[in-house]
C-alpha positions in Angstrom: 132.5 -160.5 53.8 132.1 -157.6 56.1 132.8 -155.2 53.0 129.6 -156.5 51.1 127.3 -153.5 50.5 129.9 -150.8 51.4 132.1 -149.0 49.0 135.8 -150.0 49.0 138.8 -147.9 50.1 141.1 -146.4 47.5 144.0 -148.8 48.5 142.0 -152.0 48.2 142.9 -154.4 45.4 140.1 -155.2 43.0 140.2 -158.1 40.7 137.6 -158.4 37.9 137.3 -161.5 36.0 135.1 -162.0 32.9 135.1 -165.9 32.5 135.2 -167.8 29.2 135.3 -171.3 27.8 139.2 -171.3 27.2 140.4 -168.3 29.0 139.3 -165.6 31.5 139.9 -161.9 30.9 141.4 -160.5 34.2 141.8 -156.7 35.3 143.7 -155.8 38.5 143.2 -152.3 39.8 143.0 -150.0 42.8 141.5 -146.6 43.5 144.9 -144.9 43.9 146.8 -146.3 41.0 144.1 -147.5 38.5 145.4 -150.5 36.7 147.9 -152.2 38.5 149.0 -154.3 35.5 148.0 -154.6 31.9 144.8 -156.6 31.4 145.5 -160.4 30.9 143.7 -163.3 29.4 144.6 -166.4 31.7 143.9 -170.0 30.7 141.0 -171.7 32.8 143.5 -174.3 33.9 145.6 -174.5 37.0 148.2 -172.6 35.4 145.9 -169.5 35.0 144.9 -169.6 38.7 148.7 -169.8 39.6 149.3 -166.7 37.3 146.6 -164.7 38.9 148.0 -165.6 42.4 151.5 -164.3 41.4 149.9 -161.2 40.2 148.0 -160.5 43.3 151.1 -161.1 45.4 153.2 -158.7 43.3 150.7 -155.9 43.6 151.6 -155.8 47.4 148.5 -153.9 48.5 147.4 -153.9 52.0 144.6 -156.5 52.9 143.2 -159.3 51.0 142.0 -158.7 47.3 138.5 -158.4 46.5 137.4 -160.6 43.6 134.5 -160.1 41.2 133.5 -162.8 38.8 130.7 -162.7 36.3 128.4 -165.8 36.9 127.9 -166.8 33.5 126.4 -170.2 33.3 128.7 -172.6 34.7 131.9 -171.1 33.2 132.9 -169.3 36.6 132.3 -172.2 38.9 135.8 -173.8 38.7 137.7 -170.5 39.3 135.3 -169.4 42.0 135.7 -172.3 44.0 139.5 -172.2 43.7 139.8 -168.7 44.5 137.3 -168.8 47.4 139.6 -171.7 48.8 142.7 -169.5 48.4 141.3 -166.2 49.4 138.3 -167.0 51.8 135.5 -164.5 51.6 137.1 -162.4 48.9 135.0 -163.7 46.0 131.9 -161.8 44.8 129.5 -163.0 42.1 127.7 -160.7 39.7 124.9 -161.8 37.3 125.3 -161.0 33.5 122.3 -158.5 34.0 124.3 -156.5 36.7 127.2 -156.2 34.3 125.0 -155.2 31.5 123.4 -152.5 33.7 127.0 -151.4 34.8 128.0 -150.9 31.3 125.0 -148.8 30.4 125.9 -146.6 33.3 129.4 -146.2 31.7 127.9 -145.5 28.4 128.7 -149.1 26.6 125.2 -150.5 26.8 125.3 -151.6 23.1 129.2 -152.1 23.0 130.1 -155.3 24.7 133.7 -156.4 25.1 135.6 -158.5 27.6 137.5 -155.6 28.8 134.3 -153.5 29.1 132.8 -156.2 31.2 135.8 -156.1 33.3 135.6 -152.4 33.7 132.0 -152.7 34.7 132.9 -155.2 37.5 135.5 -153.0 38.7 132.9 -150.2 39.0 130.5 -152.5 40.7 133.2 -153.7 43.1 134.2 -150.2 44.2 130.7 -149.7 45.4 130.6 -152.7 47.4 128.1 -154.7 45.2 128.0 -158.4 44.5 126.8 -161.5 46.3 129.1 -163.9 48.2 130.1 -167.1 46.6 127.9 -170.0 47.8 129.5 -172.8 49.7 130.3 -176.1 48.0 127.3 -177.9 49.6 124.9 -175.5 48.0 126.9 -175.6 44.6 126.6 -179.3 44.7 123.0 -179.3 45.3 122.4 -176.8 42.6 124.3 -178.9 40.1 122.3 -181.9 40.9 119.0 -180.0 40.8 119.8 -178.5 37.5 121.0 -182.0 36.2 117.7 -183.5 37.2 115.7 -180.8 35.5 117.4 -181.7 32.1 116.7 -185.3 32.7 113.1 -184.8 33.3 112.8 -182.5 30.2 114.6 -185.4 28.3 112.0 -187.9 29.7 109.1 -185.9 28.8 110.1 -185.4 25.2 110.9 -189.1 24.9 107.4 -190.1 26.3 105.9 -187.8 23.7 107.8 -189.7 21.1 106.9 -193.1 22.6 103.2 -192.3 22.3 103.7 -191.1 18.6 105.4 -194.4 17.8 102.8 -196.5 19.5 100.0 -194.6 17.7 101.7 -195.3 14.4 102.1 -198.9 15.1 98.6 -199.4 16.8 96.3 -196.4 15.6 94.0 -195.3 18.4 95.3 -197.6 21.0 97.1 -194.7 22.9 94.2 -192.3 23.3 94.7 -188.7 24.7 92.9 -187.6 27.9 89.2 -186.8 27.1 88.8 -189.5 24.4 88.5 -192.7 26.3 90.9 -194.3 28.9 94.4 -192.7 28.5 97.6 -194.8 28.4 99.8 -193.8 31.2 103.3 -194.9 30.4 104.6 -194.9 33.9 102.0 -197.4 35.0 102.4 -201.2 34.7 99.7 -201.2 31.9 101.6 -198.6 29.9 104.9 -200.4 30.2 103.3 -203.7 29.3 101.6 -202.1 26.2 104.9 -200.6 25.0 106.8 -203.8 25.7 104.2 -205.9 23.8 104.1 -203.3 20.8 107.9 -203.7 20.5 107.9 -207.4 20.8 105.0 -208.2 18.4 105.4 -205.4 15.9 102.1 -203.8 16.7 100.0 -206.9 16.2 97.1 -207.6 18.8 98.3 -209.5 21.8 96.6 -211.6 24.4 95.9 -210.9 28.1 98.7 -213.5 29.0 101.4 -211.5 27.1 100.2 -208.2 28.7 100.5 -209.5 32.1 103.7 -211.3 31.5 105.4 -208.1 30.5 104.0 -205.9 33.2 106.7 -204.6 35.6 104.2 -204.4 38.5 100.8 -205.4 39.3 98.3 -205.5 36.4 94.8 -206.7 37.1 93.0 -209.1 34.9 90.3 -206.5 34.0 92.8 -204.1 32.9 94.7 -206.5 30.9 91.5 -207.7 29.2 90.5 -204.0 28.6 93.7 -203.2 26.6 93.7 -206.6 24.9 90.1 -205.8 23.6 91.0 -202.3 22.5 94.0 -203.4 20.6 92.0 -206.0 18.7 89.8 -203.3 17.6 92.5 -201.2 16.1 93.5 -201.1 12.5 96.4 -203.2 11.3 99.9 -202.2 11.8 101.7 -200.3 8.7 103.9 -202.2 6.3 107.1 -201.2 7.9 106.0 -202.4 11.4 109.0 -204.3 12.0 111.2 -201.2 11.6 109.1 -199.2 13.7 109.0 -201.8 16.6 112.6 -201.9 16.5 113.0 -198.2 16.9 110.4 -198.4 19.6 112.3 -200.9 21.6 115.5 -198.7 21.5 113.4 -195.7 22.7 111.9 -197.8 25.2 115.3 -198.8 26.7 116.5 -195.3 26.6 113.3 -194.4 28.7 114.0 -197.0 31.2 117.6 -195.8 31.5 116.4 -192.2 32.0 114.1 -193.3 34.8 116.8 -195.1 36.6 119.1 -192.0 36.1 116.4 -189.8 37.9 115.8 -192.2 40.6 119.6 -192.4 41.3 119.9 -188.6 41.2 117.1 -188.1 43.4 118.8 -190.2 46.1 122.0 -187.9 45.7 119.8 -184.8 46.0 118.3 -186.1 49.3 121.9 -186.7 50.7 122.9 -183.2 49.4 119.9 -181.4 50.9 120.3 -182.9 54.4 123.7 -180.9 54.6 122.0 -177.5 53.9 119.4 -175.5 55.8 117.0 -176.4 53.1 116.2 -179.6 54.7 113.8 -177.7 56.9 111.4 -177.1 53.9 110.6 -180.8 53.9 108.5 -180.3 57.1 106.0 -178.4 54.8 102.8 -180.4 53.7 103.2 -181.5 50.1 106.9 -180.5 49.9 109.3 -183.4 49.4 112.8 -183.7 48.7 112.7 -182.7 45.1 110.6 -179.5 45.5 112.7 -178.4 48.7 115.9 -179.0 46.9 114.9 -177.0 43.9 113.9 -174.0 45.9 116.8 -174.3 48.4 119.5 -174.5 45.4 118.4 -171.1 44.0 117.6 -169.4 47.2 120.7 -170.1 49.5 122.4 -168.3 51.1 119.2 -166.9 52.4 120.9 -163.9 54.1 121.4 -162.1 50.9 117.7 -161.5 50.9 116.9 -158.8 53.5 113.2 -159.6 53.5 110.8 -162.3 51.9 109.5 -159.6 49.5 113.2 -159.4 48.1 113.2 -163.3 47.6 109.7 -163.1 46.1 110.9 -160.4 43.7 114.1 -162.4 42.7 111.9 -165.2 41.6 110.2 -163.1 39.0 106.6 -163.5 40.5 106.2 -160.0 41.7 104.2 -157.7 39.6 106.2 -155.2 37.4 105.7 -151.7 38.8 105.9 -148.4 37.1 105.7 -145.2 38.9 106.1 -141.3 37.8 104.9 -138.4 39.8 101.4 -139.2 40.8 101.1 -142.1 38.4 101.4 -145.7 39.8 100.9 -148.8 37.5 101.3 -152.4 38.3 101.5 -154.9 35.3 101.9 -158.7 35.2 104.7 -160.7 36.8 108.2 -159.2 36.1 109.7 -162.7 35.0 113.1 -161.3 36.3 115.5 -163.9 37.6 115.8 -167.5 36.8 112.7 -169.4 35.5 114.0 -172.6 37.5 113.8 -170.3 40.8 110.3 -169.3 39.6 109.1 -172.9 38.8 110.5 -174.2 42.2 108.4 -171.6 44.2 105.2 -172.3 42.2 105.8 -176.2 42.7 105.9 -175.5 46.6 102.6 -173.4 46.3 100.9 -176.1 44.5 102.2 -178.8 47.1 100.8 -176.7 49.8 97.5 -176.1 48.1 96.9 -179.6 47.8 98.0 -180.9 51.2 97.8 -177.9 53.7 94.3 -177.1 55.0 95.2 -173.3 55.4 96.6 -172.9 51.9 93.8 -175.0 50.4 91.2 -172.8 52.1 93.1 -169.7 50.9 93.1 -171.1 47.4 89.3 -171.6 47.6 89.0 -167.8 48.8 90.9 -166.5 45.9 89.0 -168.6 43.4 85.8 -167.3 44.8 87.1 -163.8 44.3 87.1 -164.7 40.5 90.7 -165.5 40.1 91.9 -168.1 37.5 93.6 -171.1 38.7 97.2 -169.7 37.6 96.4 -166.4 39.3 95.4 -167.9 42.6 98.6 -170.2 42.5 100.8 -167.0 41.9 99.0 -165.4 44.8 99.6 -168.4 47.0 103.3 -168.3 45.8 103.7 -165.1 47.7 102.4 -166.6 51.0 104.6 -169.8 50.4 107.7 -167.5 49.9 107.1 -165.9 53.1 106.7 -169.1 54.8 109.7 -170.8 53.3 111.9 -167.5 53.9 110.7 -167.7 57.8 111.6 -171.5 58.0 115.1 -171.0 56.3 115.8 -168.1 58.6 114.6 -169.6 61.9 115.3 -173.2 61.1 112.0 -174.2 62.9 109.8 -176.9 61.6 106.4 -175.9 60.1 103.5 -175.7 62.7 100.1 -175.4 60.7 98.3 -174.2 63.9 100.8 -171.6 64.6 100.9 -170.4 61.0 97.0 -170.1 61.1 97.0 -168.0 64.3 99.8 -165.7 63.0 98.0 -165.3 59.6 94.6 -164.5 61.3 96.5 -162.1 63.8 97.8 -160.1 60.9 94.5 -160.1 59.2 95.2 -162.3 56.2 
């Protein structure tokens, strides 16, 4: 770990790994000898790791190897975990963009092969580049956060399909926002209406049927409103029975998705408690889900020297262009992962709704003429500084102290 950021000696053994689905391309090299062995493709199974260990032992170089792996999706995770267990502190990860930039420096920007990627990794490793492999707790949290994000996306798509199916069975019943009372599917009224539409094939139902199928509290007035609105709808189409059957199956899938998300959020809460990111839950308006999403993409926090580096990694920092005396700042750079950017924006939104200091700041920015999304991006920068300080110091949020520090800096 102490070699991070420093050029390697000529005798250090460098292992460059370009991961794949079936096999990983591996180079072993030193500054003195160049390639220690011919490049090989090793299977991603246990046999491949054992073969790589034998090759490292056969090199007989002083000191532990320095292993560089391109972090390509999830293909690198199995080998990263196993190699970090066998050679603690020796594994360094590289983003695909870093590999591409290194290939461009070597004159291969438009010529990509596994061997050229490995050569680019060797070039980067010799300069001391790379970031350390995350510990298993953070990796487990990242996997859970990504899985939940996928489930939430599926739920949103399914909810749109449920609205479409309900509108086909009962035209006008599920009105969009701005055209009468909207039907929120997550509320007892929405679930009761969907269940009745599937059970009665789109025919108008009674107040009693709606209240009987509501999973939670459904008032008499609300049930009467939806029953009266249902009676005012046009009759269901000729294939209503088939549509109702499809609606029922989609409704079961929607319930299963909601149950999966609830279970996953309980797992995320347990995983977050084992990481330094638990301190972010002391921020007003930042719960388990928001704190876990930002933590998963930000840890280890030591890889960011300053809050500005962390903010830039999210892609919210404005793109800059400078030449001689010309300086231009453009829109947000959008570099980095969109998930990291969304997590920070979500924290900024929560703070603007529940923290008085951020709420006042939001009003100041809008009074200057900023649009809501522009104000939230500006708030995200302050939220990033605050989250960085909490992750570094592990001290809970104190709004009074935050206000005093902010006004002492003139912000």
